[in-house]
C-alpha positions, 0 to 999 in steps of 0.5 A, a space after each residue: 500500500 505504501 507503494 501505491 500512495 507514493 506514486 500519487 505524490 509524485 504525480 501531483 508534484 509536476 502539476 503543481 510546479 506547472 501551475 506555479 510556473 504558469 502563474 509566474 509567467 502570467 505575472 511577468 507577462 502582464 501589462 502594468 496596472 493603471 489606477 485611472 483612465 486619465 493621465 497627466 494634466 487630465 488627471 490633475 484637472 479631474 482631481 481639481 474639479 472633484 475637489 471643488 465639487 466635494 468641498 463647495 457644491 456638496 455642502 451647499 446642496 446639503 444645507 439647502 436640502 436640510 433647510 427645505 426639509 426643515 420648513 416642511 412642517 411650516 408649509 403643511 401648517 399653512 396648507 392646513 390653515 393651522 391656527 398656530 402656524 407662526 409658532 410652528 414656523 418659530 419651532 422650525 427655525 429653532 430646529 435649524 439652529 439645534 441641528 434638527 432636534 426639534 423638527 419631529 415636534 414641529 412635524 407632529 404639531 403641524 399635523 395635530 388638530 388644535 383641540 385646546 385652541 378650538 375650546 379656547 377660541 371656538 375654531 381650529 382654523 387660522 384667520 386666513 381660512 375665514 377670510 378666504 371662505 368669506 371672499 368665496 361667499 361674497 363671490 357666491 362660490 360657497 355651497 349652502 352647507 359651507 356657508 352655514 359651517 362658516 357662520 357657525 364657526 364665526 358665531 362660536 368665535 363671537 361667543 368666546 369673545 375672540 372675534 377680530 374686527 375683520 371677522 366681525 365684518 365678515 360675520 355681518 356680510 354673511 348675514 347680509 348674504 344669507 338675507 339676500 337669497 331669501 329675498 331674491 326668489 320673491 323678487 324674481 317670482 314677482 317679475 315673472 
């Protein structure tokens, strides 16, 4: 049995040495490796451009994106006519100063329904919403249900004593608008 194992060892040795010889030949015959497809001045120019992009452009873009993301709660609060938009805006600005730590609070605040504000002031909408709805009412673009909802909110705010002068005027205008359609059918009926 020893004689059978010995010829196997001798048969593997020539194949190993041949493989090593082929690898050494491949290493010696290969072309020198290059780290870049550019060389000389083109490589220097590409490195300069890359350095400018990394050192100047990336931070500017990063700061702009950081700022745009941090004012998103303010934008959503404005779209939703949140009555505390000014406070949310202030929190967003503070969040920029504190590296984004206050941003989740501003985000949650922008999407919460101001229940305590409604209890205190009779509405959960910003004053600008009432003014926009008043303009639509004056133009005759509101449905009857929307007009009633606006009147109800203004009445609730007046009951709480929190009605600014411009909304008092709007409330008076809504009373006239509601009285005008009631008399308009009789006048139209009398003409026909």
